[in-house]
Rosetta silent file (secondary structure, phi, psi, omega in degrees, C-alpha in Angstrom):
SEQUENCE: MKLSISRYNPECDAKPYMQDYEIELLESDHMLLDVILRLKRQDNTLTVRKSCREGVCGSDAMNINGRNGLACVTPVRGLKEPVQLRPLPSFPIIRDLVVDMTNFFKQYHSVSPYLINPETPPEKERLQTPAEREKLNGAYECILCGCCSSQCPSFWWNPDKFVGPAGLIQAYRFIADSRDHATQGRLDDLNDAYRLFRCRTIVNCAEVCPKGLEPSHAIEEIRLKMSGLAVKGGGIEMHRPISPR
SCORE:     score description
SCORE:     0.000 S_00000001
   1 L     0.000  139.158  177.516  -18.442  -19.803    6.376 S_00000001
   2 E  -103.286  135.335  177.763  -20.648  -17.111    4.873 S_00000001
   3 E  -132.637  149.609  173.496  -19.196  -14.469    2.582 S_00000001
   4 E  -126.054  115.934 -170.504  -20.654  -11.538    0.679 S_00000001
   5 E  -117.852  134.332  177.815  -18.478  -10.536   -2.274 S_00000001
   6 E   -69.550  128.238  179.339  -18.713   -7.491   -4.499 S_00000001
   7 E  -119.201  141.669  176.850  -19.306   -8.493   -8.116 S_00000001
   8 L  -164.071  120.235  173.468  -19.013   -6.311  -11.180 S_00000001
   9 L  -119.652  109.032 -174.931  -18.552   -7.117  -14.845 S_00000001
  10 L   -60.752  -17.234 -179.644  -18.513   -3.883  -16.875 S_00000001
  11 L   -75.946  -22.263 -176.518  -19.670   -5.787  -19.946 S_00000001
  12 L  -138.754   -7.352 -178.198  -23.036   -6.649  -18.435 S_00000001
  13 L  -109.626  135.369  177.674  -23.486   -4.885  -15.060 S_00000001
  14 L   -74.584  -31.402  179.458  -24.638   -1.299  -14.617 S_00000001
  15 L  -158.130  164.271  179.081  -23.068   -1.126  -11.158 S_00000001
  16 L   -64.679  152.468  175.644  -21.446   -3.410   -8.556 S_00000001
  17 E  -143.105  162.289 -179.520  -23.624   -5.678   -6.438 S_00000001
  18 E   -97.603  133.885  177.477  -23.022   -8.067   -3.537 S_00000001
  19 E  -117.995  132.790 -177.661  -23.282  -11.816   -4.059 S_00000001
  20 E   -89.229  141.698  176.552  -23.626  -14.210   -1.135 S_00000001
  21 E  -133.771  154.658  172.621  -21.607  -17.408   -0.821 S_00000001
  22 E  -140.086  131.692 -176.283  -21.439  -20.162    1.739 S_00000001
  23 L  -145.099  142.979  178.770  -18.620  -22.662    1.951 S_00000001
  24 L   -82.389  128.421 -179.663  -17.532  -25.249    4.493 S_00000001
  25 L   -72.149  138.479  174.863  -14.118  -24.520    5.926 S_00000001
  26 L  -100.700  162.480  178.738  -11.482  -27.199    5.521 S_00000001
  27 L   -60.793  -27.445 -178.395   -8.602  -27.837    7.886 S_00000001
  28 L   -81.641   -6.042 -179.695   -6.297  -26.519    5.157 S_00000001
  29 L   -83.597   90.582 -179.365   -8.110  -23.164    5.011 S_00000001
  30 L   -94.530  -39.967 -176.039   -5.758  -20.998    7.048 S_00000001
  31 E  -116.232  158.088 -177.441   -5.956  -17.697    5.194 S_00000001
  32 H   -57.967  -37.464 -179.080   -8.809  -15.856    3.513 S_00000001
  33 H   -61.982  -32.718  176.734   -7.236  -16.284    0.083 S_00000001
  34 H   -57.562  -43.644 -179.309   -7.456  -20.075    0.501 S_00000001
  35 H   -68.683  -43.432 -179.266  -11.228  -19.757    0.817 S_00000001
  36 H   -60.637  -41.518 -178.793  -11.543  -17.302   -2.078 S_00000001
  37 H   -69.828  -31.423  174.265   -9.620  -19.611   -4.409 S_00000001
  38 H   -69.256  -37.528  175.275  -11.832  -22.550   -3.434 S_00000001
  39 H   -62.489  -38.848 -179.009  -14.866  -20.395   -4.191 S_00000001
  40 H   -65.152  -31.901  176.781  -13.349  -19.533   -7.551 S_00000001
  41 H   -68.088  -26.783  176.433  -13.075  -23.224   -8.387 S_00000001
  42 H   -83.926  -32.515 -178.784  -16.836  -23.437   -7.795 S_00000001
  43 L  -132.431   92.233 -173.802  -17.602  -20.183   -9.632 S_00000001
  44 L   -72.998    0.303  174.700  -14.972  -19.487  -12.264 S_00000001
  45 L   -83.875  -15.194  179.784  -16.501  -16.083  -13.050 S_00000001
  46 L   -68.724  124.285 -173.689  -15.245  -14.740   -9.704 S_00000001
  47 L  -112.239  127.062  179.802  -12.253  -12.538  -10.478 S_00000001
  48 L  -144.900  149.639  178.521   -9.428  -11.857   -8.034 S_00000001
  49 L  -101.758  134.205  177.958   -5.787  -10.849   -8.413 S_00000001
  50 L  -159.839  162.020  178.053   -3.106  -12.881   -6.631 S_00000001
  51 L  -150.738  -82.302 -168.810    0.445  -14.098   -7.044 S_00000001
  52 L   -74.204  -30.076 -178.161    2.892  -15.004   -4.258 S_00000001
  53 L    65.342   19.904 -177.744    0.352  -15.920   -1.552 S_00000001
  54 L  -130.503   16.997  178.429    2.936  -14.935    1.081 S_00000001
  55 L    71.106   25.544 -177.712    2.275  -11.237    1.741 S_00000001
  56 L  -112.019  -39.128 -174.092    5.173  -10.125   -0.447 S_00000001
  57 L   -84.949  -27.273 -179.867    3.736   -9.152   -3.842 S_00000001
  58 L    79.501    4.952 -173.060    0.711   -7.167   -2.634 S_00000001
  59 L   -64.923  -36.179 -171.409   -1.441   -8.419   -5.514 S_00000001
  60 L   -95.035   30.389  175.809   -4.427   -9.618   -3.487 S_00000001
  61 E   -65.036  136.874  179.394   -5.111   -6.376   -1.628 S_00000001
  62 E  -159.599  173.474  178.357   -8.828   -5.851   -1.038 S_00000001
  63 E   -95.187  117.057 -174.195  -11.274   -4.406    1.454 S_00000001
  64 E  -114.208  110.496 -177.831  -12.078   -7.015    4.105 S_00000001
  65 L    51.988   42.247  175.462  -14.971   -6.207    6.439 S_00000001
  66 L    85.951    2.254 -177.221  -14.397   -2.498    5.860 S_00000001
  67 E  -131.355  130.005  179.819  -10.631   -2.568    6.310 S_00000001
  68 E   -68.240  144.669  178.515   -8.018   -2.866    3.576 S_00000001
  69 E  -174.252  178.848  177.820   -5.661   -5.826    3.785 S_00000001
  70 E   -99.772  125.151 -178.205   -4.062   -8.755    2.007 S_00000001
  71 H   -62.898  -30.268 -174.157   -6.269  -11.823    1.718 S_00000001
  72 H   -74.664  -16.299  179.046   -3.250  -14.136    1.756 S_00000001
  73 H  -120.711   15.312  176.785   -2.154  -13.095    5.264 S_00000001
  74 L   -98.890  109.363  179.998   -5.590  -12.563    6.816 S_00000001
  75 E   -57.702  133.673 -174.094   -6.453  -15.560    9.051 S_00000001
  76 L   -76.807  -32.334 -179.305   -9.853  -16.855    8.035 S_00000001
  77 L   -79.515  132.674 -177.545  -10.904  -18.021   11.469 S_00000001
  78 L   102.119  -11.479  176.987  -12.176  -15.249   13.674 S_00000001
  79 L   -70.765  138.997  178.283  -13.441  -13.038   10.846 S_00000001
  80 L   -68.862  131.324 -179.746  -16.905  -11.639   11.464 S_00000001
  81 L  -101.682  152.006   -6.133  -19.492  -13.278    9.200 S_00000001
  82 L   -69.187  138.084 -179.968  -20.696  -12.772    6.644 S_00000001
  83 E   -69.712  119.930 -177.887  -17.226  -11.724    5.528 S_00000001
  84 E   -92.559  117.925  179.978  -17.679   -8.645    3.353 S_00000001
  85 E  -116.366  123.939  178.783  -15.185   -8.485    0.478 S_00000001
  86 E  -133.737  159.815  175.622  -14.965   -5.431   -1.746 S_00000001
  87 L   -67.714  163.122  177.985  -12.337   -4.027   -4.119 S_00000001
  88 L   -54.593  131.055 -178.701   -9.929   -1.393   -2.815 S_00000001
  89 L   -61.230  147.689  172.408  -11.892    1.855   -2.283 S_00000001
  90 L    76.912  -16.388  177.923  -11.538    4.767   -4.724 S_00000001
  91 L   -86.038  141.779  176.810   -9.726    2.783   -7.423 S_00000001
  92 L   -59.388  138.582 -178.463  -11.623    2.134  -10.693 S_00000001
  93 E   -87.484  127.888  173.308  -12.965   -1.422  -10.787 S_00000001
  94 E   -84.128  -50.888  175.878  -11.816   -3.635  -13.640 S_00000001
  95 E  -169.930  132.906  177.968  -13.884   -6.608  -12.540 S_00000001
  96 L    49.824 -112.361 -176.095  -15.093   -7.951   -9.183 S_00000001
  97 L   -95.985    6.633 -178.440  -12.183   -7.570   -6.714 S_00000001
  98 E   -99.321  127.574 -177.632   -9.637   -6.432   -9.307 S_00000001
  99 E  -115.625  160.013  176.801   -8.965   -2.693   -9.556 S_00000001
 100 L   -87.825  115.829 -176.708   -7.149   -0.439  -12.005 S_00000001
 101 L  -103.394   21.528 -177.629   -3.988    0.833  -10.281 S_00000001
 102 H   -56.901  -50.019 -177.988   -2.784    3.002  -13.166 S_00000001
 103 H   -67.817  -36.021  176.960   -3.076    6.290  -11.274 S_00000001
 104 H   -57.040  -47.850 -178.897   -1.585    4.749   -8.132 S_00000001
 105 H   -75.829  -25.206  173.649    1.552    3.766  -10.034 S_00000001
 106 H   -62.393  -44.586  177.965    1.588    7.073  -11.904 S_00000001
 107 H   -66.453  -38.133  177.204    1.915    8.845   -8.558 S_00000001
 108 H   -60.678  -48.843 -178.970    4.545    6.323   -7.451 S_00000001
 109 H   -67.422  -23.584 -177.210    6.664    6.904  -10.566 S_00000001
 110 L   -67.105  -17.901 -179.377    6.270   10.679  -10.189 S_00000001
 111 L   -93.832    9.415 -178.754    8.630   10.695   -7.167 S_00000001
 112 L    52.354   67.952 -173.671   11.499    9.127   -9.181 S_00000001
 113 L   -79.735   61.276  179.041   11.695    6.002   -6.980 S_00000001
 114 L  -156.292  159.982 -177.652   15.278    5.108   -7.830 S_00000001
 115 L   -70.067  129.674  176.035   18.778    6.135   -6.777 S_00000001
 116 L  -114.542  112.079 -179.069   20.045    9.315   -8.431 S_00000001
 117 L  -151.323  106.452 -175.261   23.817    9.657   -8.219 S_00000001
 118 L   -74.957   -9.044 -178.789   25.785   11.183  -11.119 S_00000001
 119 L   -67.614  153.245  177.598   29.156   10.034   -9.783 S_00000001
 120 L   -61.282  127.501 -178.564   30.979    7.222  -11.560 S_00000001
 121 L   -59.689  139.871  177.190   29.849    3.955   -9.965 S_00000001
 122 L   -69.377  169.494 -178.432   32.508    2.300   -7.782 S_00000001
 123 L   -63.680  -34.258 -179.023   33.929   -1.096   -8.694 S_00000001
 124 L  -107.907  -96.109 -179.684   31.793   -2.831   -6.079 S_00000001
 125 L  -136.454  164.751  175.651   28.929   -1.006   -4.364 S_00000001
 126 L   -80.230  119.670 -171.507   28.154    2.392   -2.873 S_00000001
 127 L   -84.507  152.359  173.028   28.886    1.981    0.811 S_00000001
 128 L  -135.065  152.939  171.234   26.853    3.128    3.803 S_00000001
 129 L   -78.228  159.718  175.992   27.504    3.077    7.505 S_00000001
 130 H   -55.054  -36.794 -179.807   25.151    0.949    9.613 S_00000001
 131 H   -67.235  -39.691  177.930   23.594    4.171   10.939 S_00000001
 132 H   -65.649  -41.069  179.815   22.980    5.478    7.415 S_00000001
 133 H   -66.409  -35.177 -177.452   21.458    2.170    6.378 S_00000001
 134 H   -63.173  -27.098 -179.348   19.221    2.092    9.446 S_00000001
 135 L   -64.418  -18.711 -178.720   17.469    5.271    8.306 S_00000001
 136 L   -86.298  -12.453  179.142   15.892    3.292    5.459 S_00000001
 137 L   -61.302  136.298 -179.612   14.176    0.841    7.787 S_00000001
 138 L    88.959    1.779  177.308   10.434    1.217    7.652 S_00000001
 139 L  -125.722  -43.979 -176.222   10.469    2.617    4.119 S_00000001
 140 L   -71.092  -17.477 -176.363   12.118    0.121    1.800 S_00000001
 141 L   -76.854   -7.338 -179.083    9.793   -2.699    2.910 S_00000001
 142 L   -56.255  132.945 -178.333    6.768   -1.187    1.125 S_00000001
 143 L  -106.690    8.495  175.556    5.281   -3.722   -1.321 S_00000001
 144 L    56.825   42.036  179.085    3.076   -1.250   -3.245 S_00000001
 145 L   -78.350  -23.011  179.751   -0.130   -3.130   -2.476 S_00000001
 146 L    88.729    0.135 -178.979   -2.152    0.104   -2.417 S_00000001
 147 H   -58.229  -42.160 -175.734   -3.851   -0.609    0.920 S_00000001
 148 H   -70.297  -50.931 -176.046   -2.711    2.700    2.404 S_00000001
 149 H   -63.984  -36.448 -178.002   -3.475    5.046   -0.493 S_00000001
 150 H   -79.252   -7.806  174.678   -6.892    3.532   -1.145 S_00000001
 151 L  -104.324    7.705 -175.253   -7.852    3.945    2.523 S_00000001
 152 L  -100.382  114.798  179.520   -6.709    7.592    2.552 S_00000001
 153 H   -57.413  -35.298  179.235   -9.475   10.233    2.231 S_00000001
 154 H   -64.196  -33.881  177.269   -6.981   12.792    0.920 S_00000001
 155 H   -74.072  -33.381  175.829   -6.115   10.397   -1.908 S_00000001
 156 H   -60.794  -43.984 -172.446   -9.833    9.829   -2.594 S_00000001
 157 H   -77.472  -30.486 -174.003  -10.400   13.559   -2.959 S_00000001
 158 L  -135.327   56.604 -174.564   -7.254   14.420   -4.959 S_00000001
 159 L   -64.885  -22.743 -179.442   -6.003   11.277   -6.734 S_00000001
 160 L   -91.765  -10.826 -175.416   -4.417   13.251   -9.574 S_00000001
 161 L  -118.083  -38.846 -179.125   -2.619   15.785   -7.349 S_00000001
 162 L   -85.199  126.312 -177.895   -1.815   14.145   -4.008 S_00000001
 163 L   -61.359  -36.243 -179.452    1.025   11.623   -4.276 S_00000001
 164 L    92.589  158.702 -175.934   -0.518    9.498   -1.540 S_00000001
 165 H   -61.317  -36.483 -179.552    1.087    7.660    1.383 S_00000001
 166 H   -65.847  -45.913  179.034    2.575    4.853   -0.720 S_00000001
 167 H   -65.823  -36.301 -176.687    4.314    7.244   -3.087 S_00000001
 168 H   -74.739  -31.943  176.092    5.499    9.491   -0.260 S_00000001
 169 H   -70.428  -30.272  174.661    7.039    6.689    1.778 S_00000001
 170 H   -70.694  -38.615  176.679    8.939    5.732   -1.376 S_00000001
 171 H   -61.144  -44.460  179.071   10.033    9.353   -1.809 S_00000001
 172 H   -62.119  -37.821 -178.788   11.294    9.389    1.778 S_00000001
 173 H   -54.841  -36.074  179.763   13.190    6.143    1.201 S_00000001
 174 H   -91.008  -30.286  174.315   15.435    7.945   -1.323 S_00000001
 175 H   -61.817  -36.716 -177.962   15.487   11.321    0.436 S_00000001
 176 L   -84.041   -7.472 -175.041   16.887    9.522    3.487 S_00000001
 177 L   -81.753  118.787 -177.934   19.399    7.484    1.458 S_00000001
 178 L   -64.298  -17.941 -179.581   22.956    8.786    1.947 S_00000001
 179 L   -84.812  -13.253 -177.393   23.918    7.451   -1.503 S_00000001
 180 L   -88.070  137.010 -177.402   21.333    9.590   -3.298 S_00000001
 181 L  -110.566   19.463 -176.358   22.403   13.032   -4.558 S_00000001
 182 L  -117.779   25.647 -175.340   19.001   14.439   -5.508 S_00000001
 183 H   -55.937  -50.046 -176.606   17.612   15.300   -2.073 S_00000001
 184 H   -64.387  -40.003  177.815   16.994   18.978   -2.755 S_00000001
 185 H   -63.450  -37.753  178.392   15.390   18.280   -6.113 S_00000001
 186 H   -66.261  -42.736  179.280   13.107   15.703   -4.514 S_00000001
 187 H   -65.201  -41.916  179.001   12.085   18.146   -1.790 S_00000001
 188 H   -61.644  -39.053 -179.027   11.462   20.921   -4.329 S_00000001
 189 H   -64.709  -33.726 -177.296    9.279   18.583   -6.381 S_00000001
 190 H   -89.383  -11.084 -176.910    7.118   17.756   -3.357 S_00000001
 191 L   -76.506   76.879 -172.062    6.902   21.326   -2.054 S_00000001
 192 L  -146.012  150.703 -177.775    3.400   21.810   -3.372 S_00000001
 193 L   -62.103  -22.910 -176.951    0.002   22.436   -1.826 S_00000001
 194 L  -110.704  -47.127 -169.204   -1.197   19.052   -3.069 S_00000001
 195 L   -55.900  -43.096  179.058    1.674   16.624   -3.723 S_00000001
 196 L  -113.761  -46.997 -167.806    2.801   16.473   -0.090 S_00000001
 197 L   -80.567    1.506  174.033    0.810   18.915    2.000 S_00000001
 198 L   -76.752  -10.682  174.075   -2.626   17.514    1.155 S_00000001
 199 L   -62.225  128.466 -178.763   -1.920   14.897    3.842 S_00000001
 200 L  -109.541   17.351  178.976   -4.230   15.659    6.772 S_00000001
 201 L    51.358   42.048  175.042   -2.621   13.181    9.218 S_00000001
 202 L   -73.544  -29.742  172.409   -5.737   11.013    9.355 S_00000001
 203 L    69.549   18.353  170.765   -3.323    8.059    9.667 S_00000001
 204 H   -57.825  -32.190 -176.143   -5.586    5.471    8.035 S_00000001
 205 H   -58.069  -46.342 -178.969   -2.468    4.508    6.080 S_00000001
 206 H   -69.692  -31.556 -178.115   -0.631    3.224    9.137 S_00000001
 207 H   -65.993  -30.524 -172.514   -3.711    1.421   10.430 S_00000001
 208 H  -109.473   -5.367 -176.985   -4.027   -0.795    7.356 S_00000001
 209 L   -61.636  120.824 -178.134   -0.427   -1.329    6.182 S_00000001
 210 L   -71.902  -11.948  178.404    0.092   -5.127    6.071 S_00000001
 211 L  -100.548    2.618  177.843    3.841   -4.649    6.617 S_00000001
 212 L    73.068   26.067 -178.605    3.374   -2.521    9.724 S_00000001
 213 E   -87.812  166.049 -177.275    4.868    0.610    8.166 S_00000001
 214 L  -123.614   77.326  178.653    4.117    4.220    9.123 S_00000001
 215 H   -56.002  -33.001 -179.628    3.718    6.326    5.944 S_00000001
 216 H   -62.929  -33.161  177.187    2.473    9.230    8.064 S_00000001
 217 H   -71.998  -36.210  176.145    5.837    9.338    9.831 S_00000001
 218 H   -62.371  -41.614  178.923    7.662    9.373    6.496 S_00000001
 219 H   -63.147  -41.293  178.618    5.521   12.331    5.440 S_00000001
 220 H   -64.007  -39.940  178.247    6.349   14.123    8.688 S_00000001
 221 H   -62.665  -40.705  178.165   10.066   13.521    8.134 S_00000001
 222 H   -63.014  -43.376  179.029    9.850   15.030    4.649 S_00000001
 223 H   -62.044  -40.132  178.476    8.075   18.086    6.048 S_00000001
 224 H   -64.328  -40.750  178.241   10.743   18.463    8.723 S_00000001
 225 H   -63.480  -38.869  178.202   13.498   18.283    6.118 S_00000001
 226 H   -62.760  -35.637 -177.700   11.762   20.978    4.093 S_00000001
 227 H   -87.787   -4.583 -179.438   11.643   23.234    7.136 S_00000001
 228 L    78.684   16.586 -176.395   15.236   22.454    8.094 S_00000001
 229 L  -105.987    6.085 -178.333   14.159   20.899   11.392 S_00000001
 230 L   -59.753  142.384 -178.151   15.009   17.278   10.653 S_00000001
 231 L   -79.593  118.338 -179.395   16.896   15.598   13.485 S_00000001
 232 L   -68.130  132.372  177.444   20.461   14.879   12.385 S_00000001
 233 L    71.779    4.562 -177.386   21.470   11.285   12.851 S_00000001
 234 L  -127.040 -119.031 -175.736   18.065   10.448   14.213 S_00000001
 235 L   118.860  172.071 -178.243   14.559   10.521   12.932 S_00000001
 236 L  -104.141  163.313 -175.891   11.242    9.238   14.174 S_00000001
 237 L   -61.851  125.141 -175.142   10.020    5.683   14.411 S_00000001
 238 L  -105.968   -4.088 -173.241    9.127    4.437   10.938 S_00000001
 239 E  -137.627  144.852  179.170    8.003    0.920   11.750 S_00000001
 240 L  -133.029  157.205  174.583    5.491   -0.560   14.148 S_00000001
 241 L   -60.971  143.753  178.839    4.591   -4.107   15.154 S_00000001
 242 L   -78.720  118.469 -177.574    1.957   -5.627   12.889 S_00000001
 243 L   -83.295  145.188  176.656   -1.229   -5.875   14.912 S_00000001
 244 L   -65.979  148.117 -179.073   -3.552   -8.864   14.493 S_00000001
 245 L   -81.783    0.000    0.000   -6.751   -8.175   12.565 S_00000001
């Protein structure tokens, strides 16, 4: 298999460059990350971030042949060669395929991604009906890999002002939660020309989400709630089948 991987070491490189590799696939090479880690054993200067290797942690997000995704769940066979691997777009590069996600998580934390309920906690747990719980489907599964926000032109243009699809789907997760008592405050915080409304419904976010989520639908739901048009007891589809790459 032939690969072309973006390399960049800020200590000695003026700018990123592409380095070509060729490696023979083994029967055990099922996912792209398997191949990358074998390459790293041959060239220990190659830098990549990874952890669970099961599509849960989101650590190994990168741009694969022009499309963001997780290397650990991208089947290696069938990829167009040479496989072009680059760091997530728009994020500052730390080294090679590893990016600085400081601003990404700053925007995530800005939406207060936790339950706000001033009432005295019950002895067991705060209960929900099955219907109330169902409203969270398609939002709580986000793994914060950054694939959506880094493929979003609005986030490229306004990274310090636009929360981005990842942060907004997390905001919706708590706005829709019947146990949370800060809905109006959350809506007021997002009612800004940039934080929410800079979304231009390009929908790149949904195209690249490795969990098959629809951040654009979460954003639409927030807008509907702000306008008072949200459908009571309903809502729009927040989850889609994960399409093969």
